[in-house]
C-alpha positions in Angstrom: 109.4 80.1 91.3 111.9 82.5 92.8 111.2 83.9 96.2 110.0 87.6 96.6 108.1 89.8 98.9 105.8 92.8 98.6 107.5 96.0 99.7 105.2 98.9 100.5 106.3 102.5 100.8 103.6 104.4 102.6 103.6 108.2 102.5 101.2 110.9 103.5 100.1 111.5 99.9 100.6 108.1 98.2 101.4 104.5 98.6 103.5 102.3 96.4 103.6 98.5 96.5 106.3 96.6 94.6 107.2 93.0 94.0 110.9 92.7 95.1 113.0 89.6 94.8 115.9 88.5 97.0 118.4 90.4 94.9 116.6 93.6 95.5 115.2 93.8 91.9 111.7 95.3 91.5 109.6 93.4 89.0 106.3 95.3 89.3 105.1 98.3 91.2 101.7 99.9 91.8 101.0 103.4 93.1 97.8 104.9 94.5 97.1 108.4 95.9 96.0 108.7 99.5 93.2 111.3 99.8 91.9 110.4 103.3 94.2 110.0 106.3 91.6 108.0 108.4 93.2 104.7 109.3 90.5 102.6 107.6 90.8 104.6 104.3 94.6 104.3 104.3 94.5 100.6 104.9 91.9 100.2 102.1 94.2 102.1 99.7 97.3 100.2 100.8 95.4 96.9 100.4 94.4 97.7 96.9 98.0 98.4 95.9 99.2 95.2 97.6 96.5 93.1 95.9 97.6 94.5 92.5 101.2 93.6 93.3 100.4 90.0 94.4 98.2 89.5 91.4 100.9 90.6 89.0 103.5 88.0 89.9 104.2 84.3 89.8 106.9 84.6 92.5 106.5 82.8 95.8 105.5 85.7 98.1 107.3 85.4 101.4 105.5 88.3 103.1 104.5 91.9 103.1 106.8 94.6 104.4 105.5 98.1 105.0 107.6 101.2 105.6 105.5 103.9 107.3 106.4 107.3 108.7 106.3 107.5 112.5 107.5 105.6 115.6 106.5 102.0 115.3 106.3 99.0 117.6 108.1 96.3 115.5 106.6 93.4 117.4 103.0 94.4 116.5 103.3 96.9 113.7 101.4 99.5 115.7 102.0 103.1 114.7 102.7 104.7 118.1 102.9 108.2 116.6 102.9 109.5 113.1 102.7 113.3 112.5 102.3 112.7 108.8 98.9 111.0 109.3 98.0 112.5 112.7 97.9 109.0 114.1 98.5 107.7 117.6 98.4 104.0 118.5 97.0 102.8 115.2 97.3 99.0 114.9 98.4 99.1 111.2 100.1 95.7 111.3 97.0 93.9 112.7 94.7 95.6 110.2 96.8 94.6 107.3 97.1 91.0 108.6 93.3 90.9 108.7 93.2 91.6 105.0 96.0 89.3 104.1 95.9 86.4 106.7 98.0 84.1 104.4 101.1 86.3 104.7 103.5 87.5 107.3 103.3 91.2 107.7 106.2 93.5 108.9 105.8 97.2 109.6 108.8 99.5 110.2 109.8 103.1 110.0 110.0 104.2 106.4 113.5 105.9 106.7 114.9 102.8 108.5 113.5 100.6 105.7 115.1 102.8 103.1 118.4 102.5 105.0 118.1 98.8 105.0 117.4 98.8 101.2 120.3 101.0 100.4 122.6 99.1 102.7 121.8 95.6 101.4 121.1 96.3 97.8 122.6 99.8 97.1 125.6 101.9 97.7 126.0 100.6 101.2 127.0 97.1 100.1 130.4 95.9 101.5 130.5 98.5 104.4 130.1 97.9 108.1 129.3 101.5 109.2 126.9 103.3 107.0 124.4 106.3 107.1 121.6 107.1 104.7 120.1 110.6 104.6 117.1 111.4 102.5 116.9 115.1 101.7 113.4 116.0 100.7 110.7 118.0 102.4 112.4 117.0 105.6 115.5 114.8 106.4 115.0 111.1 107.1 117.8 108.8 107.9 119.1 105.6 109.3 122.4 104.3 110.8 124.1 101.0 110.3 126.8 100.4 113.0 129.1 97.3 112.8 126.7 95.7 110.4 123.6 96.2 112.4 120.8 98.7 111.8 120.6 101.0 114.9 117.1 101.1 116.1 117.4 102.4 119.7 115.7 101.7 123.0 112.3 102.9 121.7 112.9 102.5 118.0 113.9 106.2 117.7 117.5 105.9 116.5 118.3 107.6 113.2 116.2 110.7 113.6 119.2 112.8 112.7 117.0 115.5 111.1 116.0 116.7 114.6 119.4 117.4 116.1 119.9 121.2 116.3 122.6 122.9 114.3 121.4 126.5 114.5 119.6 126.8 117.9 120.2 130.6 117.9 118.6 132.3 114.9 117.7 129.2 112.9 114.4 128.3 111.3 111.6 126.9 113.3 111.2 123.2 112.7 107.9 121.4 112.3 108.8 119.6 115.6 108.8 122.9 117.4 112.5 123.3 118.0 114.7 126.0 116.4 117.4 125.3 114.0 117.0 121.5 113.5 119.1 120.0 110.8 115.9 119.2 108.9 114.7 122.8 109.1 118.0 124.1 107.8 119.2 121.6 105.2 116.2 119.9 103.6 114.5 121.0 100.4 112.3 123.1 102.6 115.4 124.6 104.3 116.8 125.6 100.9 113.5 127.5 100.2 113.7 129.2 103.6 117.2 130.3 102.9 116.0 131.9 99.7 113.2 133.7 101.4 115.5 135.0 104.2 117.9 136.4 101.7 115.4 137.8 99.3 115.6 141.4 100.6 119.2 141.6 99.7 118.5 140.7 96.1 115.6 143.0 95.0 116.4 142.3 91.3 116.6 138.5 91.7 115.3 136.4 88.9 113.7 134.2 91.5 111.6 137.2 92.6 110.5 137.9 89.0 109.3 134.4 88.3 106.0 134.7 86.4 103.5 132.0 85.7 102.8 130.8 82.2 100.6 133.3 80.3 96.8 132.6 80.6 97.6 129.8 83.1 95.3 131.4 85.7 98.1 131.0 88.3 97.7 133.7 90.9 100.2 132.4 93.4 103.0 134.7 94.7 106.6 134.1 93.8 107.1 132.4 97.2 104.3 129.9 96.5 105.6 129.1 93.0 109.3 128.7 94.1 110.7 125.2 94.6 114.0 123.8 95.6 114.7 122.5 92.1 114.2 125.9 90.6 116.6 127.5 93.1 119.2 124.8 92.4 118.9 125.3 88.6 119.2 129.1 89.0 122.3 128.6 91.2 123.9 126.4 88.6 123.1 129.2 86.0 124.9 131.7 88.2 121.9 133.7 89.7 123.4 135.6 92.7 120.3 135.2 94.9 120.1 131.4 94.2 123.8 131.0 94.8 123.7 132.7 98.1 120.8 130.5 99.2 122.5 127.4 97.9 125.7 128.2 99.7 123.9 128.9 103.0 122.0 125.6 102.5 125.2 123.7 101.8 127.0 125.2 104.8 124.1 123.9 107.0 124.2 120.5 105.3 127.9 120.2 105.9 127.5 121.2 109.5 125.0 118.4 110.1 127.1 115.9 108.2 130.2 116.7 110.2 128.2 116.2 113.4 127.1 112.8 112.1 130.7 111.8 111.4 131.5 112.8 115.0 128.5 110.8 116.4 128.9 107.5 114.6 132.1 107.7 112.4 130.6 106.0 109.3 132.6 104.7 106.4 130.0 106.0 103.9 127.2 108.6 104.1 124.8 108.3 101.2 122.5 111.2 100.3 119.2 110.4 98.8 115.9 112.3 98.2 115.1 115.0 95.7 117.8 117.5 96.7 120.5 114.9 96.1 119.7 114.9 92.4 122.0 118.0 92.2 124.8 115.4 92.1 128.3 116.8 91.8 127.0 120.4 92.1 126.0 119.5 95.7 128.8 117.1 96.6 131.6 119.4 95.2 130.4 122.2 97.4 129.6 120.2 100.6 132.6 117.8 100.8 135.3 120.5 101.5 133.0 122.1 104.1 132.6 118.8 105.9 136.4 118.2 105.8 137.0 121.6 107.5 134.6 120.7 110.3 135.8 117.1 110.8 138.1 117.0 113.8 138.0 113.9 115.9 138.4 111.3 113.2 140.9 111.3 110.3 139.7 113.7 107.6 138.8 112.2 104.3 138.0 108.8 105.7 134.2 109.1 105.4 133.0 109.0 101.8 130.0 111.1 101.0 128.1 109.8 98.0 124.8 109.8 96.2 122.4 107.0 97.1 121.6 104.6 94.2 118.1 103.2 94.8 116.3 106.6 94.6 112.6 106.5 95.5 112.6 102.7 95.4 114.8 102.4 98.5 111.9 102.3 101.0 110.0 99.5 99.2 113.1 97.5 98.6 114.0 97.8 102.3 110.5 96.9 103.4 110.5 93.8 101.2 113.9 92.8 102.5 112.7 93.2 106.1 109.7 90.9 105.3 112.0 88.2 103.8 114.5 88.5 106.7 111.9 88.7 109.5 112.9 92.2 110.6 115.3 95.1 110.0 118.3 92.8 109.8 121.2 94.4 107.9 123.4 91.3 107.8 122.3 87.7 107.9 124.3 85.3 110.0 126.8 83.1 108.1 125.4 79.8 106.8 126.2 76.8 108.9 127.8 74.0 106.9 125.7 70.9 106.6 
């Protein structure tokens, strides 16, 4: 039977385990909610999902790859620090190996796993210098330089969401700094732009949003508002939503132009929920990036939508398990 691996995408609220073959195709996937962040509870939930995946397939399973938020020791799979779970020095890799002693287990950062998946099996194919950004609640990312995934001295490379673009007057980031790229240009950043601009649009349709009749929803407009609603309102021409969208796109373009200056990629792929805006996002952002691109030839970095969507993390984790690590390009085969 064909070779495959189990790719696990571990998040703060759910875990997904998928059977992924060597071509990056997902055959089965299983999701479970995470209700308790205690390490033992998370491992138990993860193990249930992995057992379901293993039991669903006749593939030869080469190993188990796990993409987890946080800074991770790749040699042991220990989570050095994960704000999503409130963990420090949790030996996730060894605990999973105890449950699955027959299989090799790899643990890596979730954003770097997603980058590997998108590079090997998605829109990054055929490039040497590539960046993935996931635009969701925050901004995750990863960098491929000269065909190698950049990991850094202490496995911290690729944390582009925490470079500051608005240090004076920007939004306070969850990391404690002011004006981080993530604070300004994630889905959360779009919401915060809408909140900041609300006093200038007292008749905004966003402010008048009402819950469904008899729904019992007592939340304020701020609590009911989401980034998708703002984007749809902007596409419909709502002045408040457009102002927030334009401010968000300006900050996104500023961060992207910085990334072009830092690593000069051939392609930047945008994933995550906000990227679902498609051309409405790209048509606004690309010209703003061009204006700010100075030290490399303008127009040489392509900005595109990622293609693997929410599956990128699991595909990349499985790929890492089959390759023995976050290896973007395999060495050429030696003729026999």
